[in-house]
N, C-alpha and C positions, 0 to 999 in steps of 0.2 A: 533256872525260872524267879522272878523276880518278887521279893520276899513285899506282901505292903508293906509300907511304911518304910521301905529301902530309901537311904537316902542315897538318889544318884546323881548330883552334880558333878559338872567333870571331874574336882578332884578329886571324888574317890571312887571314877572310873578304874579300869584294871589300867594297869602301863597303852597296857596294845588298842584298847579304844580310840588314848591320848593323843593331839596332833605332837608332834616332834618338836621342841624347841629352833622355829626359824626358816620350822618348815614356809612359816603363810608367803610370809617375804620371798621364799626362794622358789610362789609360784604367781602369787607379783612379776618378778622381774621375768619370770617365763616369759606369763600373758602378755607380756608389754613388748618381749623380743618377739614374737610370737604377732603381733599385730602390727608391730612394725614388717618384719617380712612382710607381709601381708597388704602391707602399702606402696611395700615401692615392689611387689610380683606386681600391685596393680596400675599400680606411674609409669613400669619400666615395655608394660604390652598394650602403649600405645602408641601412637604415632603424634602426639602433639609434646609440645617441649612446656616442661611443668618445671617448678620450683620455685623452690622456698626461698625469702631475705632476710633477717631484720630488719626493727625500722635503719637503723645506721644501716645500711645497705651490703654490707654483710653473708651472703649467703651460708644456709642450712643446706639443702637439700639440694639434688638434682636430680630428671631423671636419665633411664640409659641414652631418648632423643636426643635430647641437650652434649651429652656426651662426644655422640658420634657427628653430628651439626657442628660443635663448637671445639670438638679435638680436643679436649681436657679429659680429668676422670675425678669421682664425686668426694673421687678422699684429696683429692687436693684444689678443689674447687674447693673445697669449710670454711670461712672464712676471709678470699679473693670478694672483693668487688669488681662489677663493669666497669667500672673507671682502671679494672688490672685486668679488664681481656679485649674493648675494644676503646675504639679512636673515642676519644677523648665528647662530643659533638654528640654521636649515640646511647655514650652512654649517661649523660649529661639529663637524656631524652628521659633515656629508662628510670632511672631516681627521680622526676618531675614525672613522672603517673608513677610510680610505690607509692609519694608521698599523698597522689589523688588521694588511690585506693587506701589508702589508713584512715585519711581524711573522715574519707565520703561514710566509709563505715559498714559499706556494702559494696558487691561488685558492680565492680565498672568496663567498659568496654574502649580498644580505642585502635591505632595500628601503627607497628613501632615493625621501624625497620634495624636488617642487621644482619652483618658481613657472613656472602656464602663465598664458594667454590667458583659459580660462575656470573658473582657481581652481585648487588648490593637483592637481596628477601627480603619481603613484604611476610605478616605475619599479625592476624588481627588476634588480639591477646583479652585478656581475661582476666584481671587482676581481684584479690578483693585479699581485706586485713582474716589473720589471722587470731580473736579475743584470748586471753586468758581468762581462768576465775573472781578477778578483780570487774570483768567487762571492760579491759582494755588495751586496744592493742599489742600487738609485740613481737608481726612478723606479718610478712605480705608475699601469697603466694600466687603462682597464676599460671594461665594457662595458653602454650602458643602456641598455631594452627597456619601452617603456610600455605599462603596463597596468591605467591609470588607465581607460579601459573595461567594462571585466572586472572591478576593485574596483568601480566603482559599479553596473556591474550585480548587482554577489552582494552590497551594500549594498544593493541598490533588492529581489534575495529574502529577504532578512534582513528587512528593512520590512516587505514584503509576508509571511513567515511570520510574524512578528510579531506581528500582523492578522489573520491568521488566525488565533491560536494564541487571543487577546483574544475575540478570537471566539466561537471552540470552544466557550472557558472562558462568555461565557455565555451563549451556549445550554444547555449542561450545564444553568444553575445557574435557566435555564429550564425543562429540559427538568426537571430536578428537585423542580424548583414545579411541573411540571407530572405526572407520579409523585406527588407525594402528595396533589396532587387528588384522581388517578385514589383512588389506597388508600384515602383518606377518604371517595369517591365509592360504591366496593366493599367497602368497608364498611357506608350507607347502603344499600346492594343485597342486602346477609345480614344483614341482621339487619331495618329495618324492611321493608319488604317483608317478611319474612317472616312476620315476625307475621299480614301483616290474613291474607297466603295461608291461611297454622293456623286463623285465624280458622273464613276459611271453609270451608274440608277441611272443620274437624272439626260449624259447625253443619248445611252438608251432610250430614253421617255422622248427626249426632242425629235432622232428619230420618229420615233413609229408615230409623232402627228405632226410635225414638218417633215417630210419628206414620207411618207405612206404613199403618197402616190404612187412617187419614184422606182417601190418595191413591188418588188410583189413578195409571193404568197412562205415561198421559202425565207428570204430577206427580213421578212417578218419573224417566221419563225423563233429565228437563231436573235434577233433583237427578246423577244419573248425569252428563248432562253436563256439569254446572257444579263437580263434579273429575277427574272427566281431564281437563279446562279450567288448574285448581290444578296437580293436577302438570306437568303442563304447562310450563305459568308455573314452577315450582318447580324445571322439571330444564331454564328454559332461565336462571333463571339459574342455575343452575350453571355452562353452558356460558356468558354468559360470562362469570364470573367464573375459568374454567379459561383462555380467548384470555387478561383481562387479563394471569393469572399464565405464563399461557405466553409473554408480549412481556418482563415486569420480573422476570422469577427471576433470579440468575443462576445462567447456569452453573454448573456445575460438572464437570469431564472425567473422570470414570474410564472403567475397562472393565464396558463390563453386558453380563452374561449372557442375548440374548435369546431362547432356548430357555426361560429357565425363567421369565422376567417370561410370554414368552408363551403356555404352562399355565396357567402362575394368570390370568390370563385369561378365558379359555380355561376352565378351573377354572368362577369365575365365572357366567360367561357358562351353564354348564350350570348349575348350583345355578338361578339364575336362570329358568331354565327348564325343568325337569326333562321337560316329558310330550313335549321335541322330542331330535331324533335329528341330529347334528351327527357325520356324516364328518373331522370334524376331525389335521391333523397336524403340526408342526411338525418338522420337522431341527432334526438335531442340532446343540452347537458353532455355533450361530450366539452370536460376539460381535463389539457397536463399543463404541464410544469416542464415550460421552455422558453427558449430565445424567442419569439414573437416573430420579430424578422425571419427568422429562419427555419419555424415551422409552418408560416408560411406558402414559404420557399419550398419544404416539400408536401403540402395539398396540394401545391399549384401544380409544380411537377407529376405527381401520381394521379391529379387531375387531371390533365390536358391529354396525359399519356391513358387513361377511361378515354376520353373523351375521342383520341385519336384514332382507336381499335375500335372504337363499333360506332365510325365513317362511316361502314356498308352494313350496317344492321339495322334492316328498312324498323324493327322496334327497339332505339335502345337504351341500355337503360344503362346506372351506376347510382353504386350506394356506398355513404360512407357511416361508418359504425363503431361499435365495440362489440368483442365476443365478451361478454360475463359470465362464462363458463367455462373459463381457460384461466385460470392462476396466475400468469400473470395478464392477463387482462387488456390485450392488446387490444390499437384499431387495425380496422380494416379499411382500404378502397375495395369496391369489387366493379365488374363493369362486363354485358359476353357476347365483349366484342372480339380478336383472332384468335387472342390465347398464344401460345407456345407448347413448345415440346419444354420439358422439364431438363432434358436429360442435358438442356444447353442456360438449367438456369444462371451456372454458375458465371455463364460473362456477363449479366444482366448490367449486375452493378461495378463494371471497368466502362469506361471511358472512350466511345466513341466505339462499341460494340453493338453492334445493331442483330435480331432473330427475326426480320423483316426486310426486305430490297425498300433499298430506296425510290424506285418507281410506285411504288404501294400506299406505303406511309412512308412522312417527310420527317423530316428534322435531324439531327444530331448528332445524335446516340452519349451526348450528358447528362439532360435529364439525371435520370437514375443512381451516378453519380453521386451529382450532386448532392442526391434523398438520401443515397449509403454515407456519405459523408458529417450529413446534419446530423445524422442519427445519431454515425458508432461516437461523436461530439459531446452529444449526449448522453454517453453512455449507455444508450437502445440496442435491439435487435429490428432489421428486415430480414422477413426472409415470405420466398408467395406460394401462392398453391395455382398449377393452371394447365392448361391442354389443348393440343389446338382447336377452333373455334368453340371450346368451349368456357370463353373469357378468359378475367385472371381476377384476383387475386391478391393482394399486398397490404399483409402483414408490420407491427411497425411499435415499439416501443419509444418510450424516447425518458427512462430513468436503469439505471443499471439492473439485470436479474438477483433476483434477494442471496441467491449462494457468487454466484461477480462481481469484480470490484466493479470501479467507474472506468469505462475506457476511451482512449482520448487518445481518438484521431490526427 
């Protein structure tokens, strides 16, 4: 027990309680060695390349990954510079980056290139200065991560993109040449074929008017059938030209008053068949964004179809509206006409496909193909609902669905 007033200063403690001379220095040296070993263990167990160089560029320390990549031992590299290990151009870059890091006073990042067994490797490197007790840098440490595979992948993607762009340019040139050929063909169809058709129609009309008294009923029927087929051929030429224009015409997207367009088309249909009574209803405020000429062509073909297939109805009904309770809010053209079997709906939008005989309902079978191509060019969709003798409804949108990319026909 310690007595009150006893001297307990270190000098007067028993020898066993006093620290032996030199023990403090040994402990400091031991702690420093442990810290050094822990640091080496940390940097040796990473896939990054880690190193330290003094301000003269001499190596102070490298980790095992550095040894593995560049085939040197850390004991042998100490005191060497990058000019002793790498080509001069690479070494100059390393040295310049070291100086930049030392002068900057904080971490700097850059890309560096070093030789590898399979060619140059690219590293993303972070370098930062080591500061002494006076606040001045005495060395630069670097941490480099190999990004060669990523860079090679990026270069491969770049080459593939360049090749794709080249092919697209070539394909575009081919398509432009094909378009010019189609334009020439369209001109030939519209000019060269119309002339003989007009001649056929004109001479058959002359025969009917000037030689009717010399023809029997059968002869006059033959001429009338000839005129009907000439008219059908002329209509088919017009439809083919419309089909071509629907594919090639450059789109001009502006707001289109569908209500006004639909009413204009209906007025034209009424004027062409003034003897017919059709109850046609067009909803107010129908507006869409699209090419005005092509959108009019869509409505003209859909309404002309509705007009045609209600011809045998005593009370014909046609409607143009929008389905407001649908997320897509499509427009619809409905009629109470002949309708069709939905099993064959897939054929509707192919050129020259007909679900009714020409003797029942005239037409070339191109109108709905024109409609489909125009709508697809706008990025929209068209679909239908029908049943035999129950009328038909054609729904369409002129903008892409929210979850679908815009499509180009």
